[in-house]
C-alpha positions as CSV (number, residue, x, y, z in Angstrom):
1,X,-19.0,-2.2,-2.4
2,X,-15.6,-1.7,-0.5
3,X,-14.5,1.5,0.5
4,X,-10.6,2.2,0.9
5,X,-9.1,5.3,2.5
6,X,-5.3,5.7,2.7
7,X,-3.2,8.0,5.3
8,X,0.1,8.2,6.1
9,X,2.0,9.6,3.2
10,X,4.1,13.0,3.5
11,X,7.5,14.1,2.7
12,X,10.7,12.4,4.1
13,X,14.3,12.6,3.7
14,X,16.3,9.8,1.9
15,X,16.7,6.9,4.4
16,X,13.7,7.7,6.6
17,X,10.8,5.7,7.2
18,X,6.6,5.9,7.4
19,X,3.7,4.2,8.1
20,X,0.8,4.2,5.5
21,X,-2.5,3.1,6.4
22,X,-5.5,1.9,4.3
23,X,-9.1,1.2,6.0
24,X,-11.5,-0.8,4.3
25,X,-14.8,-0.7,4.8
26,X,-18.0,-2.4,3.2
27,X,-17.7,-5.7,2.1
28,X,-14.5,-6.5,3.3
29,X,-15.7,-10.0,4.6
30,X,-15.2,-10.6,0.6
31,X,-11.7,-9.2,0.1
32,X,-9.4,-12.1,-1.2
33,X,-6.0,-9.7,-1.6
34,X,-5.1,-6.7,-0.4
35,X,-2.5,-4.7,-2.0
36,X,-0.4,-1.3,-2.3
37,X,0.9,-0.6,-5.8
38,X,2.5,3.2,-6.6
39,X,2.9,5.5,-9.3
40,X,5.3,8.0,-10.2
41,X,5.2,10.6,-12.5
42,X,5.1,9.5,-16.3
43,X,5.6,6.2,-14.7
44,X,2.9,3.2,-15.2
45,X,1.2,2.3,-11.8
46,X,3.2,-0.6,-10.1
47,X,2.5,-3.9,-7.5
48,X,4.8,-2.7,-4.5
49,X,3.3,-5.3,-2.0
50,X,0.2,-7.8,-1.5
51,X,-1.4,-9.7,1.7
52,X,-3.8,-12.5,1.2
53,X,-6.7,-13.4,3.3
54,X,-4.3,-16.2,4.7
55,X,-1.5,-13.6,5.6
56,X,0.7,-14.6,2.6
57,X,2.8,-11.5,1.1
58,X,4.7,-10.6,-1.8
59,X,6.9,-8.0,-2.6
60,X,7.7,-6.1,-5.5
61,X,12.1,-7.1,-5.8
62,X,12.4,-3.0,-5.5
63,X,11.6,-3.1,-1.9
64,X,12.4,-6.1,-0.7
65,X,14.0,-6.3,2.6
66,X,12.9,-2.7,3.1
67,X,8.7,-2.5,3.1
68,X,6.5,-4.5,5.0
69,X,2.7,-5.2,4.8
70,X,0.6,-6.2,7.2
71,X,-3.1,-6.4,8.2
72,X,-5.1,-5.6,11.7
73,X,-8.7,-7.5,11.2
74,X,-10.2,-6.2,14.3
75,X,-9.6,-2.7,12.5
76,X,-10.3,-3.5,9.1
77,X,-6.6,-1.7,8.1
78,X,-3.9,-3.0,6.1
79,X,-0.5,-1.1,6.9
80,X,2.8,-0.6,4.5
81,X,5.7,-0.1,7.1
82,X,8.3,1.6,4.4
83,X,11.7,1.8,5.6
84,X,15.1,3.1,4.4
85,X,13.3,5.5,1.6
86,X,14.9,6.4,-1.5
87,X,14.4,9.0,-3.7
88,X,13.2,6.3,-6.3
89,X,10.4,5.4,-3.8
90,X,8.3,8.9,-4.3
91,X,5.0,8.5,-5.7
92,X,1.8,7.8,-5.0
93,X,0.8,5.0,-3.7
94,X,-2.5,3.0,-3.9
95,X,-4.7,0.8,-1.7
96,X,-6.3,-1.8,-3.8
97,X,-8.7,-4.7,-2.7
98,X,-9.3,-7.5,-5.0
99,X,-12.8,-9.6,-4.3
100,X,-13.6,-12.6,-6.7
101,X,-15.1,-10.4,-9.8
102,X,-14.3,-7.1,-8.6
103,X,-11.5,-4.5,-7.7
104,X,-11.4,-1.4,-5.5
105,X,-8.5,1.7,-5.4
106,X,-8.4,3.9,-2.7
107,X,-7.7,7.8,-4.1
108,X,-4.1,7.8,-2.9
109,X,-1.3,9.0,-0.4
110,X,1.5,11.0,-1.9
111,X,5.1,10.2,-0.9
112,X,7.8,12.0,-1.4
113,X,11.7,10.8,-0.2
114,X,13.9,14.1,-0.7
115,X,17.8,13.2,-1.2
């Protein structure tokens, strides 16, 4: 079992920044990939960024150059630094942990970007 708790969302003006955090607990040694997804109203959940246990990263084209995913193994936490926010970045952001045969989700944190 893995538990994920996100924090750091909020309301920000366009051009602003936030740092989202995802604290993991439980069987964290079994996690292969940690990722951030987002889901805007009326849209499907989409992958935003991912980081592997070997620190390889991957980003959606829409956030490249603006978002940065990182991890602090000592704190069992994954971060998503989101800069130059746009109104279209408004969504619920979810943390995701992928193990060999299962994946887990956090409860989500709302990011709202005003124009």
